C-alpha positions as CSV (number, residue, x, y, z in Angstrom):
1,M,0.0,0.0,0.0
2,L,1.3,3.4,-0.9
3,E,2.5,5.6,1.9
4,L,1.2,8.8,0.3
5,R,4.1,10.9,1.6
6,P,3.0,14.3,2.8
7,T,5.6,16.6,1.1
8,C,7.9,17.0,-1.9
9,E,11.3,15.5,-1.1
10,H,13.1,18.4,-2.8
11,C,11.2,21.6,-2.0
12,N,9.1,20.3,1.0
13,T,5.8,21.6,-0.6
14,S,2.8,20.1,1.0
15,L,1.3,17.2,-1.0
16,P,-1.8,16.0,0.9
17,P,-3.4,12.6,0.1
18,A,-5.8,14.1,-2.5
19,S,-3.1,16.2,-4.3
20,T,-2.9,15.8,-8.0
21,E,0.5,17.6,-7.9
22,A,2.2,14.6,-6.3
23,M,4.4,12.4,-8.6
24,I,6.2,9.2,-7.6
25,C,8.8,6.8,-9.0
26,S,8.5,3.0,-8.7
27,F,10.2,3.2,-5.2
28,E,7.6,5.8,-4.1
29,C,10.1,8.7,-4.0
30,T,7.7,11.7,-4.0
31,F,8.1,15.0,-5.7
32,C,5.8,17.8,-6.8
33,R,5.2,18.4,-10.5
34,D,7.4,21.5,-10.5
35,C,10.4,19.6,-9.1
36,V,9.9,16.6,-11.4
37,A,10.2,19.1,-14.3
38,L,13.3,20.6,-12.6
39,L,14.7,17.0,-12.3
40,H,13.9,16.3,-16.0
41,N,11.7,13.4,-15.0
42,V,14.7,11.5,-13.6
43,C,14.4,10.3,-10.1
44,P,17.6,11.3,-8.2
45,H,17.6,8.1,-6.2
46,C,17.0,5.4,-8.8
47,G,17.2,7.0,-12.2
48,G,13.6,6.0,-13.1
49,G,10.8,8.2,-14.3
50,F,7.8,9.6,-12.4
51,A,4.1,9.0,-12.7
52,P,1.2,10.8,-11.0
53,R,0.6,9.5,-7.5
54,P,-2.9,7.8,-7.2
55,V,-5.4,9.4,-4.9
56,R,-6.8,7.1,-2.3
57,P,-10.6,7.4,-2.1
58,A,-11.8,9.4,0.9
59,H,-15.2,7.7,0.7
60,D,-15.7,4.0,1.4
61,W,-17.0,3.0,-2.0
62,K,-16.2,-0.7,-1.7
63,H,-14.5,-3.2,0.7
64,G,-13.5,-0.8,3.4
65,N,-10.5,0.8,1.6
66,P,-11.0,4.5,2.2
67,L,-8.3,6.9,3.4
68,A,-9.7,6.8,6.9
69,N,-9.0,3.1,7.2
70,H,-5.6,3.4,5.4
71,P,-4.3,6.9,6.3
72,A,-1.3,8.6,4.6
73,T,2.0,8.6,6.4
74,T,2.9,11.8,8.4
75,K,6.6,11.1,8.1
76,V,8.2,13.9,6.1
77,T,11.1,12.9,3.8
78,H,12.8,16.2,3.0
79,N,16.1,15.5,1.2
80,P,16.9,18.3,-1.3
81,V,18.6,17.2,-4.5
82,D,22.1,18.3,-5.3
83,L,21.2,19.7,-8.7
84,A,24.8,19.8,-10.0
85,A,25.3,16.1,-9.2
86,H,21.9,15.3,-10.6
87,A,22.8,17.0,-13.9
88,V,25.4,14.3,-14.4
89,L,22.8,11.5,-14.0
90,V,20.4,13.4,-16.3
91,A,23.2,13.6,-19.0
92,Q,23.6,9.9,-18.8
93,L,19.9,9.2,-19.1
94,K,18.5,12.0,-21.3
95,H,18.3,9.9,-24.4
96,R,16.4,7.1,-22.8
97,S,12.7,7.2,-22.0
98,P,11.7,6.1,-18.5
99,A,10.5,2.6,-19.5
100,P,13.8,1.1,-20.7
101,R,16.0,2.7,-18.0
């Protein structure tokens, strides 16, 4: 189950569970859309791409799976990216789309 991390790892912008601005990589590294653009859609931790983070339903539509039963984490992961070092990774990966990385 996704943690639904509360903030962008780079800029620490709030990303509440229903945010459509939250983007995640396959390891659930979480960044806002602006930082994903700044990072050239390259996760600084794994080199993968980002996808919109799903929104967990607030209402119990079926099977007891709403946000109230499975709340988002409150643990903040604020780890600003060293953009100069990240540029080296981006240079290596810029000609590959996220899928074959």
